[in-house]
LUMZATOR-862789 format. One record per residue (C-alpha): x, z, y. Coordinates in Angstrom, 2 decimals. Layout:
x X; z Z; y Y
...
This chain:
x -76.82; z 5.76; y 20.18
x -79.60; z 7.54; y 22.09
x -81.19; z 8.67; y 18.84
x -77.92; z 10.24; y 17.60
x -77.35; z 11.94; y 20.95
x -80.86; z 13.41; y 21.01
x -80.53; z 14.56; y 17.40
x -77.23; z 16.24; y 18.22
x -78.65; z 18.03; y 21.25
x -81.45; z 19.42; y 19.08
x -78.92; z 20.49; y 16.44
x -76.86; z 22.30; y 19.09
x -79.98; z 24.09; y 20.37
x -80.99; z 25.11; y 16.84
x -77.47; z 26.42; y 16.12
x -76.64; z 27.90; y 19.51
x -75.45; z 31.18; y 18.01
x -72.45; z 29.45; y 16.46
x -71.78; z 26.86; y 19.19
x -69.71; z 28.11; y 22.14
x -69.67; z 25.40; y 24.80
x -68.10; z 26.21; y 28.17
x -69.78; z 23.69; y 30.42
x -67.99; z 25.02; y 33.48
x -64.52; z 24.62; y 31.99
x -61.81; z 22.96; y 34.02
x -61.84; z 19.29; y 33.06
x -58.66; z 17.75; y 31.73
x -57.39; z 14.74; y 33.66
x -57.95; z 12.38; y 30.75
x -60.27; z 9.40; y 30.95
x -61.72; z 8.22; y 27.64
x -63.06; z 4.77; y 26.87
x -64.58; z 3.37; y 23.69
x -63.33; z -0.02; y 22.55
x -64.78; z -2.46; y 19.99
x -63.48; z -2.37; y 16.41
x -63.92; z -4.63; y 13.39
x -66.38; z -2.11; y 11.91
x -69.27; z -3.36; y 14.07
x -71.08; z -0.19; y 15.22
x -68.10; z 2.15; y 14.92
x -65.95; z 1.82; y 18.04
x -62.38; z 2.87; y 18.60
x -61.28; z 5.21; y 21.35
x -58.48; z 5.29; y 23.88
x -57.38; z 8.02; y 26.27
x -55.80; z 7.35; y 29.63
x -53.95; z 9.63; y 32.08
x -51.55; z 8.84; y 34.89
x -48.65; z 9.08; y 32.44
x -50.11; z 8.23; y 29.04
x -52.39; z 5.66; y 27.48
x -52.98; z 6.08; y 23.79
x -55.42; z 5.24; y 21.02
x -57.32; z 8.13; y 19.44
x -58.63; z 6.07; y 16.51
x -57.67; z 2.77; y 14.95
x -58.69; z -0.22; y 17.06
x -59.60; z -2.09; y 13.87
x -60.93; z 0.18; y 11.11
x -61.41; z 3.73; y 12.47
x -63.52; z 5.10; y 9.59
x -61.13; z 3.73; y 6.96
x -58.25; z 5.33; y 8.82
x -60.12; z 8.66; y 8.88
x -60.87; z 8.46; y 5.15
x -57.15; z 7.94; y 4.38
x -56.28; z 10.96; y 6.54
x -58.79; z 13.14; y 4.71
x -57.58; z 12.00; y 1.29
x -53.99; z 12.83; y 2.20
x -54.85; z 16.43; y 3.10
x -54.86; z 19.42; y 0.79
x -56.52; z 22.63; y 1.95
x -57.35; z 25.59; y -0.21
x -59.79; z 28.35; y 0.54
x -63.23; z 28.44; y 2.07
x -62.48; z 27.55; y 5.70
x -60.92; z 24.68; y 7.65
x -60.17; z 24.48; y 11.39
x -60.12; z 21.00; y 12.93
x -58.54; z 20.81; y 16.37
x -59.71; z 17.73; y 18.26
x -63.01; z 15.92; y 17.68
x -62.16; z 12.36; y 18.69
x -65.35; z 10.42; y 17.89
x -65.91; z 12.55; y 14.81
x -64.58; z 10.16; y 12.16
x -62.00; z 12.57; y 10.73
x -64.53; z 15.42; y 10.74
x -67.00; z 13.27; y 8.77
x -64.32; z 12.30; y 6.27
x -63.24; z 15.94; y 5.88
x -66.85; z 16.89; y 5.18
x -67.09; z 14.17; y 2.55
x -63.92; z 15.40; y 0.82
x -64.66; z 19.10; y 1.24
x -68.47; z 19.40; y 0.96
x -68.40; z 23.16; y 0.37
x -65.83; z 24.09; y 2.99
x -66.86; z 25.83; y 6.23
x -65.47; z 23.65; y 9.03
x -64.61; z 25.06; y 12.47
x -64.18; z 22.67; y 15.41
x -62.04; z 23.40; y 18.48
x -62.28; z 20.70; y 21.16
x -60.69; z 21.54; y 24.54
x -62.19; z 18.62; y 26.49
x -65.91; z 18.88; y 27.23
x -66.08; z 15.28; y 28.50
x -64.79; z 13.97; y 25.19
x -67.24; z 16.17; y 23.29
x -70.27; z 14.73; y 25.07
x -68.94; z 11.22; y 24.57
x -68.41; z 11.90; y 20.85
x -71.92; z 13.21; y 20.15
x -73.28; z 9.80; y 21.09
x -71.60; z 8.44; y 17.99
x -71.06; z 11.37; y 15.59
x -73.83; z 13.08; y 13.59
x -73.18; z 16.82; y 13.94
x -75.91; z 17.72; y 11.47
x -74.07; z 15.83; y 8.70
x -70.84; z 17.73; y 9.34
x -72.78; z 20.97; y 9.82
x -69.95; z 22.81; y 11.57
x -69.64; z 26.50; y 10.79
x -68.38; z 27.20; y 14.35
x -67.92; z 24.96; y 17.40
x -65.77; z 25.86; y 20.41
x -65.75; z 23.35; y 23.27
x -64.01; z 23.66; y 26.64
x -62.52; z 27.04; y 25.70
x -59.02; z 27.97; y 26.79
x -56.70; z 30.21; y 24.81
x -57.89; z 33.37; y 26.56
x -61.60; z 32.80; y 25.93
x -60.88; z 31.81; y 22.33
x -58.99; z 35.06; y 21.89
x -62.07; z 36.90; y 23.09
x -64.31; z 35.09; y 20.60
x -61.82; z 35.68; y 17.81
x -61.66; z 39.42; y 18.55
x -65.47; z 39.75; y 18.59
x -66.33; z 37.67; y 15.54
x -66.20; z 39.60; y 12.28
x -65.57; z 36.33; y 10.42
x -62.28; z 35.80; y 12.26
x -61.20; z 39.41; y 11.84
x -61.54; z 39.10; y 8.08
x -60.10; z 35.60; y 7.58
x -57.09; z 35.13; y 9.87
x -54.61; z 34.91; y 7.02
x -56.48; z 32.01; y 5.38
x -57.20; z 30.29; y 8.70
x -53.58; z 30.00; y 9.77
x -52.84; z 27.97; y 6.64
x -55.95; z 25.76; y 6.92
x -55.75; z 24.01; y 10.28
x -55.82; z 20.24; y 10.85
x -54.78; z 18.85; y 14.23
x -55.95; z 15.43; y 15.38
x -52.46; z 13.99; y 15.78
x -53.65; z 11.22; y 18.08
x -54.92; z 13.76; y 20.61
x -51.73; z 15.83; y 20.65
x -50.15; z 13.61; y 23.29
x -52.89; z 14.73; y 25.68
x -53.41; z 18.34; y 24.62
x -50.18; z 19.27; y 22.84
x -49.50; z 22.45; y 24.85
x -53.10; z 23.62; y 24.54
x -53.07; z 23.05; y 20.77
x -49.77; z 24.90; y 20.45
x -51.14; z 27.92; y 22.32
x -54.25; z 28.05; y 20.13
x -52.24; z 27.72; y 16.91
x -49.89; z 30.48; y 18.06
x -52.90; z 32.61; y 18.82
x -54.29; z 32.16; y 15.30
x -50.85; z 32.92; y 13.87
x -50.52; z 36.12; y 15.88
x -54.06; z 37.22; y 15.14
x -53.32; z 37.07; y 11.45
x -51.00; z 40.01; y 12.02
x -53.92; z 42.07; y 13.36
x -56.47; z 41.51; y 10.59
x -55.72; z 44.87; y 9.01
x -55.97; z 47.47; y 11.74
x -56.93; z 50.32; y 9.43
x -53.44; z 51.78; y 9.82
x -54.25; z 52.36; y 13.51
x -57.20; z 54.61; y 12.70
x -56.11; z 58.20; y 12.23
x -57.20; z 61.73; y 13.27
x -56.52; z 62.61; y 16.92
x -55.51; z 65.90; y 18.57
x -54.38; z 67.50; y 15.32
x -50.99; z 68.74; y 16.59
x -50.08; z 71.32; y 19.20
x -48.51; z 68.54; y 21.29
x -50.75; z 65.81; y 22.66
x -49.31; z 62.31; y 22.41
x -50.12; z 59.90; y 25.24
x -49.29; z 56.23; y 25.80
x -49.08; z 55.57; y 29.53
x -49.66; z 51.92; y 30.58
x -48.47; z 51.00; y 34.04
x -47.42; z 48.22; y 36.37
x -45.55; z 50.19; y 39.03
x -48.36; z 52.22; y 40.59
x -47.28; z 54.98; y 42.95
x -48.45; z 57.73; y 40.55
x -46.40; z 56.58; y 37.57
x -43.45; z 58.88; y 38.19
x -45.73; z 61.87; y 38.84
x -47.82; z 61.36; y 35.70
x -44.85; z 60.87; y 33.39
x -43.12; z 63.94; y 34.82
x -46.29; z 66.05; y 34.62
x -46.95; z 65.16; y 30.98
x -43.41; z 66.20; y 30.05
x -43.73; z 69.43; y 32.06
x -46.80; z 70.38; y 30.04
x -44.73; z 70.13; y 26.85
x -46.62; z 67.09; y 25.57
x -45.26; z 63.70; y 24.50
x -45.56; z 60.42; y 26.37
x -44.57; z 56.83; y 25.59
x -44.28; z 54.60; y 28.66
x -45.25; z 50.91; y 28.62
x -44.52; z 48.85; y 31.71
x -46.63; z 45.73; y 32.21
x -45.08; z 42.58; y 33.60
x -47.78; z 39.89; y 33.64
x -45.30; z 37.21; y 34.69
x -43.02; z 37.93; y 31.76
x -45.44; z 38.81; y 28.96
x -48.80; z 37.23; y 28.14
x -51.66; z 39.16; y 26.60
x -50.84; z 38.22; y 23.01
x -47.15; z 39.11; y 23.34
x -48.16; z 42.41; y 24.85
x -50.64; z 43.09; y 22.05
x -48.01; z 42.46; y 19.38
x -45.76; z 45.14; y 20.90
x -48.70; z 47.41; y 21.64
x -49.96; z 47.42; y 18.05
x -46.48; z 48.31; y 16.79
x -46.17; z 51.10; y 19.37
x -49.51; z 52.62; y 18.39
x -48.60; z 52.39; y 14.71
x -45.33; z 54.29; y 15.19
x -46.10; z 56.67; y 18.07
x -49.70; z 57.49; y 17.00
x -51.07; z 58.51; y 20.41
x -54.07; z 60.78; y 20.85
x -55.23; z 58.66; y 23.78
x -54.15; z 55.90; y 26.17
x -53.80; z 56.55; y 29.91
x -53.73; z 54.09; y 32.80
x -54.18; z 54.29; y 36.56
x -56.94; z 52.19; y 38.15
x -57.68; z 50.34; y 34.87
x -54.16; z 48.87; y 34.76
x -53.51; z 46.94; y 31.56
x -57.12; z 45.98; y 30.96
x -58.00; z 42.28; y 30.87
x -61.05; z 40.98; y 32.73
x -62.55; z 39.55; y 29.56
x -62.75; z 42.96; y 27.86
x -60.48; z 42.19; y 24.90
x -58.52; z 45.42; y 25.33
x -61.70; z 47.51; y 25.22
x -62.85; z 45.61; y 22.12
x -59.51; z 46.44; y 20.51
x -59.78; z 50.14; y 21.36
x -63.31; z 50.21; y 19.97
x -62.16; z 48.62; y 16.73
x -59.37; z 51.14; y 16.16
x -61.39; z 54.06; y 17.59
x -58.81; z 54.86; y 20.25
x -59.84; z 57.05; y 23.22
x -58.60; z 55.75; y 26.55
x -58.57; z 57.08; y 30.11
x -58.71; z 55.15; y 33.36
x -57.90; z 57.50; y 36.22
x -59.19; z 55.92; y 39.39
x -57.33; z 56.86; y 42.55
x -58.87; z 53.95; y 44.45
x -62.48; z 52.80; y 44.58
x -63.74; z 52.26; y 41.00
x -66.61; z 50.16; y 42.35
x -64.24; z 47.58; y 43.81
x -61.91; z 47.57; y 40.80
x -64.47; z 47.56; y 37.96
x -66.54; z 44.81; y 39.59
x -63.87; z 42.27; y 38.60
x -63.97; z 43.26; y 34.90
x -66.52; z 42.36; y 32.24
x -69.04; z 45.16; y 31.93
x -68.11; z 47.00; y 28.75
x -69.67; z 50.22; y 27.50
x -67.56; z 52.10; y 24.99
x -67.79; z 55.58; y 23.50
x -64.01; z 55.70; y 23.78
x -63.93; z 54.90; y 27.50
x -63.24; z 57.83; y 29.84
x -63.39; z 57.39; y 33.61
x -61.70; z 60.00; y 35.78
x -62.29; z 59.68; y 39.53
x -60.50; z 61.30; y 42.45
x -63.76; z 61.46; y 44.43
x -66.66; z 63.32; y 42.82
x -69.25; z 61.20; y 44.66
x -68.58; z 58.18; y 42.42
x -69.68; z 59.90; y 39.20
x -73.45; z 59.55; y 39.64
x -73.13; z 55.84; y 40.39
x -70.79; z 55.20; y 37.45
x -73.08; z 57.02; y 35.03
x -76.03; z 54.95; y 36.27
x -74.02; z 51.88; y 35.24
x -73.64; z 53.24; y 31.72
x -70.22; z 54.92; y 31.87
x -71.26; z 58.19; y 30.26
x -67.81; z 59.81; y 30.01
x -67.06; z 60.36; y 33.71
x -65.14; z 63.34; y 35.10
x -63.83; z 64.53; y 38.44
x -60.03; z 64.69; y 38.56
x -58.72; z 64.94; y 42.12
x -55.32; z 63.97; y 43.39
x -52.48; z 66.49; y 43.50
x -48.78; z 66.61; y 44.31
x -45.38; z 66.62; y 42.66
x -43.28; z 69.54; y 43.88
x -40.07; z 67.75; y 42.94
x -40.90; z 65.11; y 45.54
x -42.59; z 67.26; y 48.19
x -41.18; z 70.69; y 49.01
x -40.08; z 72.73; y 52.08
x -36.75; z 71.70; y 53.54
x -34.41; z 74.57; y 54.36
x -33.44; z 74.29; y 58.01
x -29.83; z 75.26; y 57.36
x -29.42; z 72.32; y 55.00
x -31.10; z 69.73; y 57.19
x -28.96; z 67.36; y 59.23
x -29.35; z 66.95; y 62.99
x -31.13; z 63.66; y 62.35
x -33.66; z 65.52; y 60.19
x -34.20; z 68.45; y 62.58
x -37.32; z 70.42; y 61.72
x -40.28; z 69.74; y 64.03
x -38.58; z 66.95; y 65.92
x -42.01; z 65.29; y 66.18
x -44.84; z 67.01; y 68.03
x -47.67; z 65.23; y 66.18
x -47.39; z 62.40; y 63.68
x -49.50; z 60.11; y 61.53
x -48.43; z 58.18; y 58.42
x -50.60; z 55.32; y 57.24
x -51.56; z 51.66; y 57.21
x -53.16; z 49.79; y 60.08
x -55.19; z 47.91; y 57.42
x -54.44; z 44.59; y 59.11
x -52.77; z 43.09; y 56.03
x -55.49; z 44.37; y 53.70
x -58.22; z 42.88; y 55.91
x -56.51; z 39.49; y 56.15
x -55.81; z 39.37; y 52.42
x -59.44; z 39.98; y 51.45
x -60.81; z 37.61; y 54.11
x -59.04; z 34.56; y 52.65
x -61.86; z 33.70; y 50.23
x -64.65; z 33.79; y 52.81
x -63.12; z 33.25; y 56.25
x -64.22; z 29.59; y 56.15
x -67.86; z 30.69; y 56.02
x -69.20; z 30.86; y 59.60
x -72.33; z 32.73; y 58.50
x -70.30; z 35.49; y 56.87
x -67.97; z 35.71; y 59.87
x -70.98; z 36.07; y 62.16
x -72.51; z 38.86; y 60.03
x -69.26; z 40.70; y 59.39
x -69.16; z 42.90; y 62.55
x -72.77; z 44.02; y 62.04
x -72.13; z 44.92; y 58.40
x -69.05; z 46.94; y 59.40
x -71.01; z 48.73; y 62.11
x -73.79; z 49.64; y 59.66
x -71.20; z 50.81; y 57.13
x -69.63; z 53.15; y 59.70
x -73.02; z 54.54; y 60.73
x -74.04; z 55.55; y 57.20
x -73.43; z 59.16; y 56.26
x -72.26; z 58.43; y 52.71
x -70.60; z 55.13; y 53.61
x -71.30; z 53.07; y 50.48
x -70.23; z 49.46; y 51.08
x -72.77; z 48.13; y 48.56
x -75.65; z 49.65; y 50.50
x -74.43; z 48.18; y 53.79
x -73.97; z 44.67; y 52.42
x -77.36; z 44.73; y 50.63
x -79.16; z 45.28; y 53.96
x -78.22; z 41.76; y 55.03
x -79.48; z 38.52; y 53.53
x -76.05; z 37.19; y 52.62
x -75.25; z 34.42; y 50.13
x -71.90; z 34.28; y 48.36
x -70.26; z 31.41; y 46.50
x -68.95; z 33.67; y 43.74
x -68.71; z 37.27; y 42.63
x -65.07; z 37.28; y 43.68
x -66.02; z 36.22; y 47.20
x -68.66; z 38.95; y 47.40
x -66.18; z 41.60; y 46.29
x -63.62; z 40.34; y 48.79
x -66.23; z 40.55; y 51.56
x -67.07; z 44.12; y 50.57
x -63.37; z 45.02; y 50.55
x -62.96; z 43.48; y 54.01
x -65.84; z 45.64; y 55.28
x -64.22; z 48.72; y 53.75
x -60.78; z 48.07; y 55.22
x -62.06; z 47.01; y 58.64
x -64.27; z 50.10; y 58.74
x -61.29; z 52.28; y 57.82
x -59.20; z 50.67; y 60.56
x -61.85; z 51.37; y 63.22
x -62.40; z 54.90; y 61.92
x -58.69; z 55.72; y 61.90
x -58.11; z 54.34; y 65.37
x -60.88; z 56.52; y 66.81
x -59.01; z 59.58; y 65.59
x -55.53; z 58.35; y 66.49
x -56.71; z 57.50; y 70.02
x -57.34; z 61.23; y 70.52
x -53.64; z 61.94; y 69.98
x -52.88; z 60.44; y 73.38
x -51.01; z 62.87; y 75.62
x -49.32; z 64.68; y 72.71
x -46.33; z 62.36; y 72.27
x -47.75; z 60.88; y 69.03
x -45.48; z 59.22; y 66.47
x -46.96; z 56.66; y 64.08
x -45.15; z 55.66; y 60.89
x -46.57; z 52.54; y 59.28
x -46.64; z 48.77; y 59.23
x -45.61; z 46.73; y 62.29
x -49.21; z 45.70; y 63.03
x -49.84; z 49.05; y 64.70
x -48.03; z 47.78; y 67.80
x -50.86; z 45.29; y 68.40
x -53.52; z 47.99; y 68.09
x -52.17; z 51.10; y 69.85
x -51.11; z 51.77; y 73.48
x -47.46; z 51.62; y 74.47
x -47.20; z 55.42; y 74.78
x -47.34; z 55.73; y 70.98
x -43.91; z 55.77; y 69.35
x -43.94; z 53.45; y 66.36
x -41.56; z 54.14; y 63.49
x -40.90; z 52.12; y 60.36
x -42.78; z 52.93; y 57.16
x -41.65; z 56.01; y 55.30
x -40.90; z 55.59; y 51.59
x -42.97; z 57.85; y 49.41
x -40.19; z 58.83; y 47.01
x -37.40; z 58.83; y 49.58
x -37.97; z 60.11; y 53.12
x -41.68; z 60.92; y 53.43
x -41.10; z 64.58; y 52.57
x -38.50; z 64.75; y 55.36
x -41.03; z 63.31; y 57.79
x -43.68; z 65.90; y 56.86
x -41.09; z 68.65; y 57.42
x -39.99; z 67.12; y 60.71
x -43.52; z 67.05; y 62.14
x -44.93; z 70.05; y 63.97
x -48.48; z 68.81; y 63.35
x -49.20; z 66.24; y 60.65
x -52.39; z 64.32; y 61.36
x -54.70; z 62.79; y 58.74
x -57.58; z 60.29; y 58.84
x -58.83; z 59.55; y 55.32
x -59.47; z 56.02; y 54.06
x -63.19; z 55.33; y 53.87
x -62.96; z 54.30; y 50.22
x -63.12; z 58.08; y 49.73
x -66.63; z 59.16; y 50.58
x -66.06; z 62.92; y 50.47
x -62.83; z 63.18; y 48.48
x -59.45; z 64.51; y 49.58
x -56.54; z 62.12; y 49.87
x -52.93; z 62.43; y 48.75
x -51.62; z 63.51; y 52.14
x -53.52; z 66.81; y 52.09
x -51.64; z 67.99; y 49.00
x -48.26; z 66.46; y 49.82
x -48.05; z 67.90; y 53.35
x -49.10; z 71.33; y 52.03
x -46.50; z 71.16; y 49.24
x -43.90; z 70.44; y 51.96
x -45.13; z 73.59; y 53.72
x -46.13; z 71.42; y 56.64
x -49.12; z 71.97; y 58.88
x -51.96; z 69.44; y 58.60
x -54.87; z 68.64; y 60.88
x -57.30; z 66.52; y 58.87
x -60.73; z 64.96; y 59.13
x -63.42; z 66.86; y 57.23
x -64.39; z 65.87; y 53.71
x -66.90; z 68.07; y 51.89
x -64.73; z 68.25; y 48.76
x -61.91; z 69.86; y 50.75
x -63.74; z 73.17; y 50.23
x -63.09; z 72.81; y 46.50
x -59.40; z 73.34; y 47.26
x -59.19; z 75.16; y 50.61
x -62.23; z 77.38; y 51.08
x -61.82; z 78.11; y 54.78
x -60.00; z 77.10; y 57.96
x -57.65; z 80.01; y 57.39
x -55.71; z 77.86; y 54.91
x -56.53; z 74.31; y 56.06
x -57.62; z 73.07; y 59.48
x -60.14; z 70.24; y 59.77
x -62.33; z 68.67; y 62.43
x -65.89; z 67.43; y 62.02
x -65.81; z 65.16; y 65.07
x -62.90; z 63.30; y 66.65
x -63.74; z 64.84; y 70.03
x -62.50; z 68.19; y 68.65
x -58.98; z 66.80; y 68.11
x -57.42; z 67.34; y 71.59
x -58.46; z 71.01; y 71.78
x -57.22; z 71.69; y 68.23
x -53.90; z 70.02; y 69.01
x -53.40; z 72.10; y 72.15
x -54.16; z 75.33; y 70.30
x -51.94; z 74.79; y 67.26
x -49.17; z 73.24; y 69.36
x -48.88; z 76.50; y 71.31
x -49.57; z 79.04; y 68.55
x -46.61; z 78.66; y 66.23
x -47.29; z 81.84; y 64.22
x -50.90; z 80.88; y 63.46
x -49.85; z 77.39; y 62.49
x -47.08; z 78.59; y 60.17
x -49.39; z 81.18; y 58.58
x -52.00; z 78.52; y 57.72
x -49.34; z 76.14; y 56.38
x -47.91; z 78.91; y 54.18
x -51.33; z 79.74; y 52.71
x -51.97; z 76.07; y 51.94
x -48.52; z 75.81; y 50.36
x -49.19; z 78.66; y 47.92
x -52.68; z 77.38; y 47.05
x -51.29; z 73.94; y 46.17
x -48.44; z 75.31; y 44.06
x -50.83; z 77.56; y 42.18
x -53.57; z 75.05; y 41.38
x -53.06; z 71.50; y 42.65
x -49.95; z 69.87; y 41.23
x -50.06; z 66.88; y 38.89
x -49.13; z 69.22; y 36.08
x -52.45; z 71.00; y 36.69
x -54.27; z 67.65; y 36.67
x -52.73; z 66.51; y 33.38
x -53.60; z 69.84; y 31.75
x -57.22; z 69.41; y 32.87
x -57.30; z 65.84; y 31.57
x -55.93; z 66.78; y 28.16
x -58.38; z 69.71; y 27.85
x -61.32; z 67.39; y 28.57
x -60.12; z 64.79; y 26.07
x -59.58; z 67.41; y 23.36
x -63.07; z 68.84; y 23.79
x -64.59; z 65.36; y 23.72
x -62.75; z 63.83; y 20.76
x -61.13; z 66.50; y 18.60
x -64.43; z 67.31; y 16.89
x -64.96; z 63.62; y 16.04
x -61.80; z 63.51; y 13.94
């Protein structure tokens, strides 16, 4: 037994390029035991769970049983998939019957695999491919990467043998894998999805979304530019990846988009299968990041693609992204939709919506929920809890405020990449909370009104009037019109970028007092059309001045309003995006 096991380990090492063994896979709750048989050195096998106890091989003559199974089969073609290894008897019999066939093994249970290689000679079977401990998702990834699978799905779906005795333990898993092979056979000829792009006057865009706040704006803007858009809504609870891909392939085939657009990498799987698919069909795609790309991309497999285009709302991220290998990176700031945000005519406003009913107001999150959500994976770690305040303090003291740099200054150990990213997010949100409160504290004495989540009441003094959250597409425009001075403190995930509120308040012809971000000069070149402060200690004096000087305040708000309408709507942003994509890809086709 030891000799066979050692021989098999050497065979696996020598053939590692075709053996995919996930040693960290979740272990099935099946206990396997070998039992004596009448064939002396060839034991039988039983599997035991809480609900089931069943034999995997004959308790009397397991090799004879396997030989009968092999003789009763009839497979044509060059390849054969065997699902379920058992102790290898059926695989050995299949090899004896089909000496020239390339045999592929899929065994979901890694414990059973290591038990089997104590009895089964892998070098005799000489598997063409081995997949052990792989779930349906990881198998899909292997299938999409392996040229062999791409070219042979049609023959594979007709040449699969399932170890019937193991189905009682892994029936659902087997069914998922078989369905996957069946569906993949529909994708083996993707040549119809390769076609010239940007050949017509109208650009055709598929927009993938799962209810992000910018969905309505993007769809509307694309239509306003006179281009065509097909909308795909993702519902991960209703549709799995393979179901989605079936519909997606058909949509591409019929609509023939020039590129794919998503917000914040929505629609992309962590394993990188979507990017592999786009590479294969030579489809340009855009991820427009309106939140930190560092935080979002860290949870995805690192994939470099010539068809990948990263647009960021903060120019400071571009250098870092390019250093990671994302060569197609462009600055595309936020904007506004003038159908959602616009000046309210006083004559048409109800008494409840009286213009300038609030002296100074702030709309935004307290960050309490975001902090608590990201702390869940590491709050049990006393060492991380102890270091957390110091990391936040360092983060706030840095001029450029990069979370990565702050965390790297401390000798911190994390249990997983997910935990590290959660810790970094907690630092970001806690830092933003502290930063915002420093500015909001300076509103004291000006009858401040705060619209946001209920957690503000535990953070701010009683003199602050707390209102319920305003809905972006419903009554936020009213609120901006109702406020004499709108106040803004930018989230620290934007290093020097300009947030949504700057454009939306201006489009509403409201007056805004905002914290300074260097990129604000890209849109408003002086304080004659946008008022900002460099230090929170400036806030009280600025509030007193603009509270008293109505004409000056209205003049600045009007200038900002016309600047935004002229250059900073989402229609302008979509036009810029399409122009960049045309210049980058039209010459290729």
